[in-house]
N, C-alpha and C positions, 0 to 999 in steps of 0.2 A: 590661826586665821580660820574664819568660817569658810566652809565650802559652799559655793552658791549654785552649783549646777544641778543639784538633785532636789526633787520635790517630794511630797508625801508618798506618792505612788512608787517612786524609786526606793524610798526608804522602807516601804512595805515589802518590796521585793528583796531588799537587803536582809530584812528580818527573817524572811522565809529561807533565804540561803544560809543565814547564820544558824537557824534552827536545824536545817538539814545537816550542816557540819557537826553540830553538837550531838544530834541524835543518831546519825547514820555513819558519818565518816570517822569522827574522833574515837569511838569505841573500837574501831577496827583498824586503827592506824598501824599497829604492829603486824597485823595479818597482811596488810597490803605491802609493807616493806619486805616481809618474808617471801611473799609470792611474786614480788617484782611486777605487780599488776593490780588493777582495780577489779574486784569480782564482778561478774555479770549482774548479780542481783542489785548491786549498788548502781550500776548504769541504769537498770530498769527503774529503780526508785527515783533517781535523778530525773529521768524522763517523765515519770508520773507527776513529779513536782513542777514540771514545766520549764526546767532549766535548759533543755536542749532545743526547744522550738521557737525561741524568741524571733529568729530571723526567717522562720518558715510560715507561709500563709496559713490562715485558719483552715481553708479547704483541704490542706494536706496534713492536718494534724498538729499544726503549730499555733503559736499565739498571734502571729501576724503583727508583731510590735515594730513599728518603724521608728525606733528611737534607741540608738546605740547605748544610751545611758543605762538602760536596763541590763544589757550585756555587761557593762562595766561594773555595776554594783555586784553582780553575781561573781565576776572574775575576782574582784577584790576580796570577797568573803572566802572563796575557794583558796586564794593565794595566802590569806591569813592562816589557813589550815596547813597547807604546804604547797610548794611550787609545782610539784609533779602532778598532783590531781588537777590543779588549775590548768596546767599545760595540756593534759589528756582531754579534759572536758572542753577546753578552749579550741583545740584543733577540731574536735567533733562538732561543736555547736556554734562557734564563731567563724572559723576559717572555712570549713567545707561547705556548709549550707548555701552561702551566697553564690557559689559556682553553679550549683544545681538550680537554684531559684532564678538566677539571672540568665543562665545559658541553656538550661535543660528544656527539652520538649515537654508537652503536657503528659505524655506517657511516662517519661523519665521521672517527672515530679511525682506522679501518682505511684510509681514503683518504689522509689527510694525515700522520699521525704517523710512519709508517716513513720517508717521504721527508725529513721534517724531521730525524729522528734521524741519517740517513745523510748529510745535507748536500745531497741532490739537490733538495729543495724549500726554497729560501731564503724565510724568512718575515719579514714586517714588520707593524707595527701602526699604523694610521692614525687618530690622534685629532685632532691639531692642524690648524687651518685658517688660511688667510691672514688672516682678520679676527678670529680668536678667541683665539689664544694659549693661555693656561692656563685659560680659561673653557670647560671641556668641556661644561657644560650649555647653552651657547649655540650649538650646532652648526647650521650652515646646510646641510650636505650632507643631501639628502633621499632617502628610498626610499618609493615609493608602490606599494601592493599592486596587482598585475595578475594575477588568477587564481592560478596556482601559482608566481608569481614576484614579484620586486620590481624596480621600475625606479629605478635609482640615478643621481642627478645631483649634481654638486658637485666639490669639489677639496680636497686636503689638501697640506700643505707641511711641510718639515723632517723628512721621513720617513726614518729610518735604514734602510738596505737597500732603499730605495724603487726605485732604478734597476734592481737585479738581482732584485727580489722576484718569486717565482713565486706567492706566496700572501700575501694581505693581509687582516688583520682590520680591517674598516672600521666605524667608529661612524657611524650615520646616523639622522637624525630621521625616525621613521615615524608620529608623531602630534603635530603642532605644538601641539595643545591641552593636552598633558600635561606640558610643560616637561621636566625631567630624566627623568620617567617615560615620555617618549615616544621614547626613544632605543633602537635595536636594533643588534646586532652582526651583520654579514654577512661571509662569507668570499668574497673576490673573487679569482679565479684569472687568471693570465697567459693572454692569448689571448681573454678574453671581449670581445666586440665593444663598442666604446665605452670600454674601459679603456685608459688610456695611462700608461705609466711615463714621467714627464717627465724633463727634463734633470737632470743632476747639478748641484747648486747649488755656486756658487763661494764657499766658506767661508773664514773667517779661519784656521781650523785644522782638525784632524781630516781631513787630506788623504786618508787611506786609506779613509775612509768614503764610500760612494756615497749620500749624502743627496740626496733628490730630491723633486720635486713629483709628485702623482698627480692625474689627471683622470678624471672619470666622466661620460660623456655618454650618457644613456639606456641604461645598462648593465643588461641583463636578468639578474638574479641569481636562480637557482632558490630557492624557499623551503627546499629541502633544504640550502642553504648558509647558512641562518640559524643563528647560534650562540647557543644559549640561548633562553629565552622572549622573545617579543616585548615590547618596552618595558622590558626589564631590563638594557639595555646599560650605562647609566650606573652602576647599582649594581654590575654585574659589573666594570667598570673600577675603581671605588673600592675594591672588595674586593681587587683584585690589585695596586694601585699600591704598597702597602708592600713587596712583593717587588722591584719595579722600583727603589724608592728605596733599600732597603738594599743592593741590588746596586750601585747608583751609588755609595753610600758606600764600599763595599768597594773599588771601582775607584779612587775618588778618593784614598784613603789610600795604596793600594799604588803608584799611579802617582807620587805626590809622594815617597814614601819611596824609590823606586828612584832618582829623579833627585837627591834629597838625598844619597844614598850616593855617587853619582858626583861630586857637588859637593864633598863632604868630601875625597874622594881628590884632586880637582883642587886644592883648597886646600892639600893637603900637597905636591903636585908643583910648583905654580906659585910662582915666587919673585919677590919685589920687595924692593928695598932690602936685599938680602943675606939674606933669610929667607923661608920659606914664608908665603904670604899668610894662612894660617890661624893663624899664630903671633901675628899682631897682635891685641891684646886685644879690639878691637871685633868683629873677625871670629870670634874664638874664642867670645866671649859670644853673638854672633848664632847661631852654629851650635849652641851649647848650647840656646838657646831653640827653634830649629827642630826639633831632635831630640826635645825634650820635647813640643812641640806635636804632632808626628806620633805619638809613643807614646801620649799621652793620648787623642788622637782614635781611634787604633787600638784602644785598650782599650774605649772606648765602643761602637765599631762591632762589635768582637768580641762584646760582650754582646748587641747587637742580632741578630747572626747566630745566636748560641746560642738566643736567645728565638724567633727565626723558625723555627729547626730544630725547636723544640718546639711550634710553632703558637701562640706567645704574644706575638708582636711586635705592638704597637698601631700604628695609623696615625700617631699623634702621635709616638711614639718613632722611627718610621721617618723622619718629617719632620725631627726633630731631627738624626738621623744624616746625612740628605741635605744639609741646608743647612750644618751645621757642618763636615762633611768637605770640602765644595766650597770653603768659605771658607778653611779651613786649607790646603787644596791650593794655592789661588791665592796666598795669602800666602807660603807656603814657596817656591813656584816663582818668584815675583817676586824674592825675596831670592837664590835660586840663580842667576838671570840676572845680578843685580848682582855677585855674587861672581865670576862668570866674566868680568866686564868686557866689552870689545868682543866677545869671542868668544861671549858669551851672546846676542848679537843676530844671530848667523850661523845660518842654517837648517841648515848642515851639522852643527851641534852639537845633540845630542838635547835639551839644556836649553831651547834656543830653541823647538823644535817642541813640546815638552811644555808650555811656558808658553802658547803660542798655543792648544793643544789644550784646556787646562784651563779657559779662560775660559767656555766654554759650559756647564760643569757647574753654574754658578750660575743657569742659565736653564732647562735641560731637566729633564724628569721633574717638572715643577712648579717655577716660579721660587722662589728663596729667600724672596722676599716672600710668596708663597703659603704656603710652609712655615711661616713665622712667623705668618701669619694662622690657620693650622690650630692651631698651638700656643697662640696667644692665645685662640682660642675655647675650647680645652680648659681654660684658666685661668678661664673664666667671663666673658670680655669679649665 
């Protein structure tokens, strides 16, 4: 099926992103796996190519593009390379900038956005806590007012870009008596006394991502680093989660689609019992099913991208896209591993790494169970 949401300008951006993958990322794939992070010079090069500033106004060093479809084509190309790079870049360029653009003061925008656009300031967002998981309203990290500052205490975990982050959007409880309405967002900067970028977590997949724990011990955060009104942090997060979830859906489908394409070629090249393994009826039917699943999921996600570009994507539809695309991705990649046989279990094959990487997508950005809860509530239950 033809995809109808992108025009020549979007495809030009896609071509630029694909060239960046070929010239800059692919030759250093093994290096990133070994280091469990993306080198700083690659961040700077991505910034130079304009991939980090799409949501950032021109006066702050960005492209000022008010069209989410450009974000989507970049995410697709990064995801075709691997899921981890797409995740790290996506948190930095798609998830974090809207918080500062929408909620930040003029001074905050001038201080942080140019460095984010250039890749000099790597950004993360710290919501999840060791005891909280998807329950964002039950945060235990606290910030207590002390004159013109906040004293921040607590910890966060599973933070993408956490190890290298120069700037972190931290959700903290500032008024325990108000529940979800007592949460405020604070911008914590590398070097603040008491702020520790913890160890890189040893994950099952996403090797290239420097996922980390963050610790805050009596960190004095100036009130000028407060992002948005006091007590509006939870609402601010809820308002921006649809973009994170549709971005996840875009990446899920593109990632699985790329590996499926490689698997189809493998099924043509690999022979057993005198013929290509794809010629056996079971495998032929299976690949027909997988291609159809990907294209149907892609069509729905494309509609969500188009809706989001027009400011019309609902939180419920974003939840549908997130859970369904992650489920399809995992189903497709599991079959791709099986079609590769023993080679599918070898880390030197992309299909094995992709299969490991994909599993977390049913958990992060709100678990699939939480997504179904949101959809169920919308149905009146």
